[in-house]
N, C-alpha and C positions, 0 to 999 in steps of 0.2 A: 504494500500500500504506500502511495506517496502522501506525505503529510501535507495537509492543506495549510498554505501560508495565511496568517491572520494579520490584518492591518491593526494599527494601534487603536484600541477601543476598550472601553470599560464594560462593554456589553457583549462579550463573546461567550456563546453557549454551545456546548457539545451535547448532541442528542444521540443516544445509542439504542438501537432496536433492530431486530433481525427481520422485521416486517416493513417493507418500503411504504405501504399505505399509512402506517402509524407515524413514520418519520415525516411523511408529507404533511400530515395533519398538524404535527407539532411545529414544523417549520412555518406553516401558514399562520398558525396562532401566534407565534412569537415574533415573526417578522412584522406583524401588524403593530407590535409594540416598539419597533425600531431596533431589535436585537440582531446581532450578527450570528446566525445559526449554522453550525457545521454538523453534517449528518454522517454517521458511520454505522455499519451493519453488524458488528460483533464486538465482543469484549477485547480481543487482541488488538484489533484496529483502534479501539478507543484508547487503550493504554499507550499505544505508539503515538497517537495524536497528542495525548495529554503530556507525555514525556517531552515531546519536541515543542509543543505550544500549549502550556497550561491554560485552560479556560477559566472564566469567572464562575461558571456553574455547569454541572453535569446532570442531564436528565437521562436516567438509566432504566431500561426495561429489566425486570427481574428474571423472567423466564426466557433465556436464550440458550441455544445449543453450544456445546463445548465449554463455555465459561459463562455461568449465570451472573446476574447483577450483584449478588452477595459477594462473589469472589472478586469481581472487578472492583467493588467498593473496598474490600479488604486490601487489595493490592495498591490502590490509590493511597489509602491511609498509611500503608506500610512504607511508602516511598518518602523518606525524610527529606529528599531534595526538592519536593514539590511544596509550593505555598499552600495555604489553606484553600480548599476548593469545596464549596457546598455541593452536596449530592442529593438529588431528588429521585427516589425510586418510584417506578411506575409499574403497576401490575394489573392484570385482568382476572387474577385468581384469588378467590376468597381465602384459600388455604395458605397463601403466602404469609410469611411470618413477619409481623411488624417488629417484634422483639429481635428476631435474627437480623433484620435489616438495620435497625438502630445499633445493635451490638457490633455489626460489621463496620459501622462508621458513617452511615447515612444520616442526613439531617431532617429529611421529610419523606413522607410516603403518601402516594395518591393512587386511587384505584380507577381503572377503566370500567365503564365509559365515564370520562370526566367532562365537566363543563369547561368550555374554553375560558370563561372568565375566572373560574377557580384555578386553572393551570396558570393563567397570567398573574393572578394574585399571589400564588405560592412562589412563582419565579421572582416577582418584585420583592417579596419578603426575604428570600434567600440572598438576592443580590444586595439588598440593604445590609444584611448581616455580613456579607463578604466585604463590602466597602467599609463598613464600620471597623472590622478587624484589620483591614489593610491600613486604615488611617491610624489605628492604635499602634500598629507595628512601626509605621513611619515616625510617629511621635516619640516612641520609646527610643528608637535608634538616634533620632536627632537630639533628643534630650540627653542621652548618655554621652554622645559624642561632644556636644556643645558644652556640657559641664565638665567632662573628663579633661579636655584639652587645657582650659585655664587652671584646673586644679593640679594637673601634672606640672605645668609650667611654674605655678606658685610654689609647689613642693620643692622643685629644684632650686629656685631662687632663695627660698627660706633656708635651705641647707647651706647654700653658699654664704649667706649672711652669718649663719651660725658658725661656720668654719672660719670666719674672719677674713674672707676674701675682700670685703669692702672696708676693712678696718676692724680693730678689736672691739667686740661687743661687751658691754658691762654684764655682770652676773644677773642683774635684774632683767636686762634685755634678752639674755640667753634663756632665762626661764620662761619669759613671755613667748619667745620664738618656739621653744619646745612645746608649749601648750598649743600654739597655732598649728605646728606641724602635726601634732597628735590629732587635733580636730580635723585637719585637712585629710589625713590618712583615713580617718573614720568615714568621711564623706566619700572618698575614693572606694573604700571597701563596700559601702552601701550601694554605690552606683554599679560596681562590678557584680554584686549579688543580684541587684534588680535586673541587670542585663541577662544574667544566667537564668533567673526565674522566667524571664520573658522567652528565652530560647526554648526552655522546656515546654512552656504552656502553648506555644504556637507550633511545636513539633520540629523546630529547627536544630535541636541539639542532637549531634551524632556522637554516640559512645563507642569507645574502642575496647572490646571485650578480650581479655587475655587471662591466662592462668597465672596466678601469682601467690606469694606467701603472705597470708593475712596477718600472721603473727609479726612478721618483719615490718609490715605497714603500721600496725598498732605501736610497735616499739619505736618506730621512727617518729610518729606523731607525739607520743608521750615524751620522748627525748627533747623534741622541739618545745613543748609546752611546760616541761619541768621547771625552768627558771621562773615562769609566771606563778606556778604553785608555790615554789620556795619563797618567792617574794612576799607571799601572803601567809607564810608559815604553815602551808598545807602539805600533807603527804599525798603524792600522786603515785599510785601503785597499780600493778597489773597482776592478773590471774588468768593466764591463757591456757586453754586446753590443748594438749599435744595432738589430739585427733581432729582438731578444727583449724587446720592451718592453710591447706590448699583451697583456693576459691577461684571462681571465674567471674570477672567483672571488669569495670573500668577503674583502674587503680587510682587515677587522678581524682575522679569524682567521688569515690569512696573515701579517699584521703580528705576531701573537702567535708564530708559528713562527719568523720571522726574528729577533725580539727574543730568543727563547729560545736559538736556535742561536748567534747572535753573542755574546750575553751569556755563554753557557757557554764559548765559545772564549776570550773575554777572561779569564774566571775561571780557566781551567785552563792559561793561558799566562803564564809569568813573564818570558820574553825572546823577542824576535823580532817577529813580526807576526801579524795576523789579516787574511785577505783574503776578500772576498765577490765571487764571479764569477757572471755569468749568461751563458747561451749557448743556442742551439738544440740540443735533445737529438736523438741519433740512435738508430735502432732497431738491433737486433742485426745486421741485414744491412748496416749502414753507411749506409743511406739516411736523409737528413734528414727528420724528421717534424715535425708541428706541435706539438711538445712543447718546453717550456723546462726547462733544468736550472739550479738555483741551488746553488752550492757555497759552503760556509763552511769555509775552510781555516785551520789554525793551526799554530804551531810549539811547541805545548805539551807537556804530560806524556804525552799519548797514552792509549790504553785497552788494558788487558790482553786477550789473546785470549779468555780465559774470559768476561770481561765483555762482549765484543762479541756473543756469542751471545744475550745476554738484555738488551741495552742498551735496547730499546724496550718491554720488558715493564713492566707496572704494578708499582710498589713494588719493582722490582729495582734495588737500589743497587749501585754498583760497589765494588770492594775498596779503592779509594783513599780516604783520609780526607776529601778535599774533596768527594766525591760527595754529592749531596743526597738528597731523599726519594724519588726514582725515579718522579716523576709528569710532569715537564716533557717529556721525550722521548717518553713514551707519548702525551701529549696531542698533540704534534707529529705523531706517526704517525696518530692518529685524524683530525686535520684534513687531512693529506695524502690519506688514503684517502677521506674524504668529498668531496674534489676529484677523485676518480678518479686520483690520483697515488700516489707512494710516496716513502719516505725511506730512504736507504742510508748506510752509514758505512764508511770505511776508516781504519785507525789503526795506529800502531806506537809502542810504548812509548818515551818520551823523544824521539820524532821528530815527534809531532803527529798531527792527525786531519783528515779531510775528511768533512763531512756534506753529502750531496747530496739535494736535494728535486727530484723530477721531476714536472711538472704539465702536463696538456694546456692549450694556450693557449685552446682553445674546446671546449666539450662541451655 
């Protein structure tokens, strides 16, 4: 199949159906609305067209030979190189599963015979969704870029001043500069986290899965954060299971999770200890499975019951004055889920918290 070249337009719709008469009806209905409609007759042709020229919307028949609409939908959603594309599934069969379609990644479902005005209305709705998401993505990219550039430049200049490049600074000025640098770095960290969260949420994050030694990774992070614990008089200790070492995952992203959880434990603990444990995880029936559990336990201030319910939600800050911008734990959850795992928390006010990450050792 030769891919149809598409002119610059925000209204490019791909219609997929193995029955030409159905395609003709869809094309007639949508061209009345001013949309640029491209027609293909099967799932393979659709995937090729989408790969070369991603549309703003896909109208997809469910019942097609060789590759049905559910499978086409699943493959579109599995392609991390594609932008978000709304998918409207169309079917003439009552037995077609709405649940299966939505679980495959579809956004809407319409049954034949449909009214022309209903189809047009659903298309308008999904295109509004598409354009809204695209605008949000552009806003986040511009925001992070435009803020990061001056912050990085300011950070370099502040360090030069602190080093005496422009003349010797007084002790008072050095202390003020150190505070400014610290705040500047906090802003940079928040922007970096915001960008990472955005990449996960819009499906732009590509992970590199390799086999690696989990114990070595934990030891590496603990060694890095030990000075922070010692500065607060805390004991940072490990208890790692010998049979829970090898794991498959994105080492860099899991390092981010460990750094965040252990760093938070140190931040919210004023006395006592922070402990990192690893063990083989068990299923509900008590049988050992090929999952690993990583626990980060502290004796800190704990989390209020009301905060526990929303602790992993984006921008949900806790009620304690030390709580941050509400992105770190949300990002940890996103990373765990992309590894087909999960993250849980148990906590009691003034008694401490236990964050547990459960991951399959292989998948």
